[in-house]
C-alpha positions as CSV (number, residue, x, y, z in Angstrom):
1,M,0.6,0.1,-0.2
2,F,3.1,1.8,0.5
3,L,4.1,2.0,-3.4
4,A,0.0,2.8,-3.9
5,L,-0.2,5.6,-1.5
6,R,3.3,7.2,-3.0
7,E,2.1,7.3,-6.8
8,I,-1.0,8.8,-6.2
9,R,0.1,11.5,-4.1
10,H,3.1,11.8,-7.1
11,A,0.0,11.9,-9.9
12,K,-2.6,14.0,-8.3
13,A,-4.4,15.1,-11.2
14,R,-4.1,11.4,-13.1
15,Y,-5.9,9.8,-10.1
16,A,-8.2,12.9,-9.0
17,L,-9.9,12.1,-12.9
18,I,-9.8,8.5,-12.5
19,A,-12.0,9.2,-9.1
20,L,-14.1,11.5,-10.3
21,I,-15.1,9.2,-13.2
22,M,-15.8,6.4,-10.4
23,L,-17.6,8.7,-8.8
24,L,-20.3,9.7,-11.6
25,V,-20.9,5.8,-12.5
26,S,-20.9,5.0,-9.0
27,F,-23.5,8.0,-8.0
28,L,-25.3,6.7,-11.3
29,V,-25.5,2.9,-10.3
30,L,-27.1,4.1,-6.6
31,F,-29.2,5.9,-8.0
32,V,-30.5,4.1,-10.8
33,T,-30.7,0.9,-7.9
34,G,-32.9,3.3,-5.6
35,L,-34.8,4.2,-8.1
36,A,-35.5,0.7,-9.4
37,R,-36.1,-0.5,-5.3
38,G,-38.3,2.8,-4.9
39,L,-41.0,2.1,-8.5
40,A,-40.9,-1.9,-6.9
41,Y,-42.2,-0.8,-3.3
42,D,-44.8,2.0,-4.9
43,N,-45.7,-0.5,-7.2
44,A,-46.5,-3.4,-4.3
45,A,-46.5,-1.5,-1.0
46,S,-49.5,-3.0,0.2
47,I,-49.0,-6.2,-0.5
48,Q,-45.4,-6.1,1.0
49,N,-46.8,-4.7,4.2
50,M,-49.4,-7.0,5.0
51,A,-48.2,-9.9,7.6
52,A,-49.7,-12.4,5.4
53,T,-47.3,-15.5,4.3
54,H,-49.5,-16.7,1.8
55,F,-52.8,-15.9,-0.1
56,V,-55.6,-18.3,-1.4
57,L,-56.5,-17.6,-4.7
58,Q,-59.2,-18.9,-7.4
59,E,-57.7,-21.4,-9.5
60,Q,-56.3,-20.4,-13.1
61,S,-56.1,-17.1,-12.0
62,E,-52.4,-16.3,-12.9
63,H,-51.5,-15.7,-9.3
64,R,-53.4,-11.9,-10.0
65,L,-55.8,-11.2,-7.0
66,A,-57.6,-9.2,-9.7
67,R,-58.5,-12.3,-11.6
68,S,-59.8,-14.2,-8.5
69,A,-62.8,-14.6,-6.6
70,V,-63.2,-16.7,-3.7
71,G,-66.2,-16.9,-1.4
72,N,-67.4,-18.1,2.1
73,K,-66.9,-21.2,1.6
74,E,-63.3,-21.3,0.9
75,L,-62.8,-18.8,3.2
76,A,-64.6,-21.4,5.7
77,A,-62.4,-24.0,4.6
78,A,-59.4,-21.9,5.1
79,R,-60.3,-21.1,8.6
80,E,-60.6,-24.6,9.4
81,A,-57.0,-25.8,8.1
82,V,-55.0,-22.9,9.4
83,G,-57.7,-21.2,12.5
84,D,-60.1,-18.2,12.4
85,A,-57.5,-16.0,13.4
86,Q,-55.0,-16.6,10.7
87,A,-56.8,-16.8,7.7
88,T,-59.0,-12.9,6.8
89,P,-60.6,-12.0,3.1
90,L,-59.3,-9.6,1.3
91,G,-61.1,-7.4,-1.7
92,M,-59.8,-5.5,-4.7
93,R,-59.7,-3.9,-7.6
94,M,-58.6,-0.5,-9.5
95,S,-61.1,2.3,-9.8
96,A,-61.2,6.0,-10.1
97,V,-62.0,8.6,-7.6
98,M,-62.5,12.3,-7.6
99,V,-61.7,14.7,-4.3
100,E,-65.1,16.0,-3.2
101,G,-64.8,20.0,-5.0
102,S,-62.7,18.9,-7.5
103,S,-63.0,17.9,-11.1
104,G,-59.9,15.7,-11.7
105,K,-60.2,11.7,-11.0
106,L,-57.5,9.8,-9.6
107,D,-56.5,6.6,-9.8
108,A,-56.6,4.8,-6.5
109,A,-56.7,0.9,-5.4
110,L,-59.5,0.0,-3.3
111,L,-58.1,-3.0,-0.8
112,A,-61.6,-4.0,1.8
113,V,-59.9,-5.7,4.8
114,D,-60.9,-6.6,8.0
115,M,-60.3,-3.3,10.3
116,N,-59.8,-5.0,13.7
117,G,-57.7,-7.8,12.3
118,W,-54.1,-7.8,10.9
119,L,-54.4,-6.4,7.7
120,S,-55.3,-3.0,8.5
121,P,-52.7,-0.6,8.2
122,S,-51.4,1.4,10.4
123,V,-53.2,5.3,10.8
124,A,-50.5,7.7,10.2
125,A,-52.8,10.5,10.5
126,G,-56.8,10.8,12.0
127,R,-58.2,8.3,13.5
128,T,-59.0,4.5,12.7
129,I,-62.0,3.3,11.6
130,T,-64.4,1.8,14.5
131,G,-67.7,-0.3,14.0
132,G,-70.7,1.2,13.0
133,A,-68.9,4.0,11.0
134,V,-70.3,3.4,7.4
135,M,-68.7,4.5,4.3
136,T,-65.1,5.5,5.7
137,I,-62.2,5.0,4.8
138,L,-58.0,5.3,5.2
139,A,-56.5,6.4,2.1
140,D,-52.6,7.1,1.6
141,R,-51.0,10.2,2.2
142,K,-50.4,11.1,-1.9
143,L,-54.4,11.9,-2.1
144,A,-53.5,14.6,0.4
145,E,-51.5,16.3,-2.4
146,S,-54.8,16.5,-4.6
147,G,-56.8,18.0,-1.9
148,A,-58.0,15.5,0.3
149,Q,-57.9,15.7,4.4
150,V,-59.1,13.7,7.4
151,G,-63.3,14.7,7.2
152,G,-63.2,15.4,3.6
153,V,-64.9,13.1,0.9
154,I,-63.8,11.5,-2.1
155,V,-66.5,9.7,-4.2
156,D,-65.9,6.3,-5.9
157,V,-66.8,6.9,-9.9
158,A,-68.3,3.9,-10.4
159,T,-70.5,3.8,-8.0
160,G,-71.2,6.9,-7.2
161,I,-70.8,6.1,-2.9
162,R,-69.3,8.9,-1.1
163,L,-66.4,8.1,1.1
164,T,-65.3,10.0,4.1
165,I,-61.8,10.1,5.3
166,A,-61.2,8.8,8.9
167,G,-57.6,8.8,8.5
168,F,-54.2,8.9,6.4
169,V,-51.7,6.0,5.9
170,D,-48.0,6.2,4.9
171,D,-46.5,4.1,2.4
172,E,-49.6,2.2,0.8
173,S,-50.1,1.9,-2.9
174,F,-50.4,-0.8,-5.5
175,S,-50.0,-0.8,-9.4
176,H,-48.6,3.1,-8.5
177,A,-52.2,4.2,-7.3
178,P,-52.1,5.1,-3.9
179,A,-54.4,2.6,-1.6
180,V,-57.7,3.1,-0.5
181,F,-58.6,0.9,2.6
182,I,-62.5,0.0,3.3
183,S,-64.3,-2.8,5.8
184,L,-65.4,-5.5,4.6
185,D,-69.1,-4.5,5.2
186,D,-68.5,-1.2,3.1
187,W,-66.9,-3.4,0.3
188,S,-70.2,-6.1,0.2
189,A,-72.2,-2.9,-0.2
190,M,-70.5,-1.5,-3.1
191,Q,-70.6,-4.8,-4.4
192,A,-74.4,-4.6,-4.5
193,R,-73.5,-1.6,-6.7
194,T,-72.2,-3.3,-9.0
195,E,-71.4,-6.1,-11.2
196,L,-68.1,-7.0,-9.0
197,A,-69.3,-10.2,-7.4
198,A,-70.6,-11.7,-11.3
199,G,-68.5,-14.8,-11.4
200,P,-68.3,-18.4,-11.8
201,S,-69.9,-18.8,-7.9
202,A,-72.7,-17.0,-6.6
203,D,-70.9,-16.9,-3.2
204,A,-68.2,-15.3,-4.5
205,S,-67.4,-11.9,-2.5
206,Y,-63.3,-11.4,-2.0
207,N,-60.5,-11.5,-4.4
208,A,-58.3,-13.8,-2.1
209,I,-57.9,-15.0,1.6
210,A,-54.7,-14.1,3.4
211,V,-53.5,-16.8,5.4
212,Q,-50.3,-16.9,7.9
213,A,-49.6,-20.2,7.6
214,S,-46.2,-22.8,7.6
215,G,-45.2,-26.4,8.0
216,D,-48.1,-28.6,8.8
217,R,-50.7,-26.0,8.4
218,L,-49.8,-25.0,5.4
219,E,-50.1,-28.9,3.8
220,A,-53.5,-28.7,6.0
221,L,-54.6,-25.6,4.1
222,R,-53.2,-27.4,0.7
223,E,-55.5,-30.7,1.0
224,A,-58.6,-28.3,2.1
225,L,-58.2,-26.6,-0.8
226,P,-56.6,-28.9,-3.6
227,E,-58.3,-26.4,-6.4
228,A,-57.1,-22.8,-5.4
229,E,-53.8,-21.2,-6.2
230,I,-52.5,-20.8,-3.0
231,I,-49.0,-18.7,-3.3
232,T,-46.5,-16.6,-1.6
233,K,-46.7,-13.2,-1.0
234,A,-43.7,-13.0,-3.2
235,D,-45.7,-15.1,-6.1
236,A,-48.4,-12.1,-5.8
237,V,-45.9,-9.3,-6.3
238,S,-44.2,-10.5,-8.8
239,A,-47.7,-11.3,-10.5
240,I,-48.9,-7.5,-10.6
241,P,-48.9,-6.2,-13.9
242,G,-45.8,-4.8,-15.3
243,Y,-44.0,-5.2,-12.1
244,K,-41.5,-8.1,-13.8
245,E,-41.0,-5.9,-16.8
246,E,-39.9,-2.5,-15.2
247,Q,-38.0,-4.7,-12.9
248,G,-36.1,-6.7,-15.7
249,S,-35.2,-3.5,-17.4
250,L,-34.4,-1.7,-14.6
251,L,-32.2,-5.1,-13.2
252,M,-30.7,-4.8,-16.9
253,M,-29.6,-0.9,-16.5
254,I,-28.0,-1.5,-13.0
255,V,-26.1,-4.6,-14.1
256,F,-25.2,-3.2,-17.7
257,L,-23.4,-0.3,-15.2
258,F,-21.6,-2.9,-13.3
259,V,-19.9,-4.3,-16.4
260,I,-19.4,-0.6,-17.6
261,S,-17.5,0.5,-14.6
262,A,-15.4,-2.7,-14.0
263,F,-14.4,-1.9,-18.2
264,V,-13.8,1.3,-17.5
265,L,-11.9,0.9,-15.1
266,A,-9.8,-2.5,-16.5
267,V,-9.2,0.7,-19.7
268,F,-7.7,3.3,-17.5
269,F,-5.3,1.1,-15.6
270,Y,-4.2,-1.4,-18.1
271,V,-3.0,1.8,-20.2
272,I,-1.1,3.1,-16.2
273,T,0.4,-0.1,-16.3
274,L,1.9,-0.6,-19.7
275,Q,2.9,3.1,-18.8
276,K,4.8,1.8,-16.3
277,A,5.9,-1.2,-18.0
278,G,9.6,0.0,-17.6
279,Q,9.1,1.4,-13.7
280,F,8.1,-2.2,-12.8
281,G,10.6,-4.0,-14.8
282,I,13.7,-1.8,-12.2
283,L,11.6,-2.8,-8.9
284,K,11.6,-6.8,-10.3
285,A,14.8,-6.6,-10.8
286,I,15.7,-5.0,-7.6
287,G,14.2,-7.7,-6.0
288,T,10.7,-6.5,-5.8
289,R,8.1,-9.3,-5.5
290,T,5.2,-9.4,-7.8
291,S,2.7,-10.2,-5.4
292,Y,3.8,-6.7,-3.9
293,L,3.7,-4.9,-7.2
294,A,-0.1,-6.8,-7.8
295,G,-1.4,-5.7,-4.5
296,S,-0.3,-2.5,-5.2
297,V,-2.4,-1.8,-8.4
298,I,-4.9,-3.8,-6.6
299,G,-4.8,-1.5,-3.4
300,Q,-4.9,1.6,-5.8
301,V,-8.2,0.5,-7.4
302,L,-9.7,-0.2,-3.6
303,L,-8.8,2.6,-2.7
304,L,-10.4,4.7,-5.2
305,S,-13.1,2.8,-5.6
306,T,-14.1,3.6,-1.5
307,G,-13.6,6.5,-1.4
308,S,-15.6,7.1,-4.9
309,L,-18.2,4.9,-3.1
310,A,-18.1,7.1,0.2
311,A,-18.8,10.4,-2.0
312,S,-21.3,9.1,-4.0
313,S,-23.0,7.4,-0.9
314,L,-23.1,11.0,0.8
315,L,-24.0,12.8,-2.7
316,I,-27.5,10.4,-2.8
317,L,-28.1,10.5,0.7
318,L,-28.4,14.3,0.2
319,A,-30.2,14.1,-3.2
320,Q,-32.8,11.7,-1.4
321,T,-33.6,14.7,0.9
322,A,-33.7,17.2,-2.1
323,L,-36.7,14.4,-4.4
324,P,-40.1,15.6,-4.9
325,A,-42.1,13.4,-3.6
326,S,-43.8,12.2,-6.3
327,L,-40.4,10.3,-7.1
328,P,-40.4,7.1,-6.1
329,F,-36.9,6.6,-4.6
330,R,-35.8,4.1,-2.0
331,L,-32.6,3.2,-1.1
332,E,-32.5,1.0,2.2
333,T,-29.3,0.8,4.4
334,D,-28.6,-3.0,3.4
335,T,-29.2,-2.4,-0.2
336,L,-27.0,0.3,-0.3
337,L,-24.2,-1.9,1.6
338,L,-24.9,-4.7,-0.8
339,T,-24.7,-2.4,-4.0
340,C,-20.8,-1.1,-2.5
341,A,-19.8,-4.7,-2.2
342,L,-21.0,-5.6,-5.6
343,F,-19.3,-2.2,-7.0
344,L,-16.2,-3.0,-5.5
345,G,-16.1,-6.8,-6.4
346,M,-16.2,-5.3,-10.1
347,S,-13.6,-2.4,-9.6
348,A,-11.6,-5.4,-8.4
349,A,-12.3,-7.6,-11.2
350,G,-11.5,-4.9,-13.5
351,S,-8.3,-4.3,-12.4
352,L,-6.9,-8.2,-13.1
353,L,-6.3,-7.2,-16.3
354,S,-3.2,-4.9,-14.7
355,V,-2.2,-7.2,-12.7
356,A,-1.8,-10.0,-15.4
357,Q,0.1,-7.6,-17.4
358,V,2.4,-6.5,-13.9
359,A,2.8,-10.8,-13.6
360,R,4.0,-10.9,-17.4
361,T,6.1,-7.9,-17.1
362,N,10.2,-9.2,-17.7
363,A,12.6,-7.0,-15.9
364,L,15.3,-7.2,-18.8
365,D,12.7,-6.6,-21.4
366,A,11.0,-3.8,-19.4
367,I,14.8,-2.1,-18.4
368,G,15.7,-2.3,-22.5
369,R,12.4,-0.7,-23.6
370,A,12.8,2.3,-21.1
371,A,16.8,2.7,-22.2
372,G,15.8,2.6,-25.6
């Protein structure tokens, strides 16, 4: 490391330029990673936040909640298999709503849950929905940006039903639309105003049954409902329309950024290594081990990468506070650390080309070329 630090101090401008390029590349990698995580969470936050381990759907629903229709018969069978407290119905549909007093329509995801059960979200502002309160909802705070407020009213466009906002919740969305939570009784009333209940069974009242089960209870559930689709939470998230395509595109961008960063570093340090072939030859001639010289090259790469990552992480944290709330950006600490570790690994891999060149350098040939 002594040789690496001494060389960096000697050629400050050269290594400052490399560090700047690495800073920009690492910042872009972290930003796109945060954007991918933010879009993924915005697309499926309500499902990810649920305490369910599995969902029971109608057969041939292709893991999609919106395509499923289950009823009290399936709910009773699920509760018998896993316990009454571990199975609860879930209704879901996409809708358009209007904030009373405004003229614009907003997309929203209506989620019907037992407001006294474990699917009920935590209230961030206002109050919870109590029994007996008719047509009251908990809405995601994003609706507040469109003029909605606690005690205010939004109108479901499909049914014309007026829904009073009892409180707001944070980070609850489905398919990039803010979530609106209603009680199961209100869900039944809304169904009576539409044809949502039409399906292969007159008993079909919900889209899914959320369950908490594992081991023997999960096997009992599969035996009790052999024709139903029993999927994990991850399966339900992946089946959200556009989720896999969106994340696949962003993942491909991130992978290409990693590859490009490794390639750029490899080229930079390989050219520098070729320029220092004579110096490496002299060092070898006086007895310097190849492993020491290789360690010096790798040390330079890791040192510059670590410094660039530290600076880009700080810039990302500052940018995160300045980004508008409408831009879905989410970079958790574990994701940040994993991305930084992968970047360091790709940087080290990019330095192997220079290490190979150092190993191939012949002391006599290098001195001869330098003398010539």
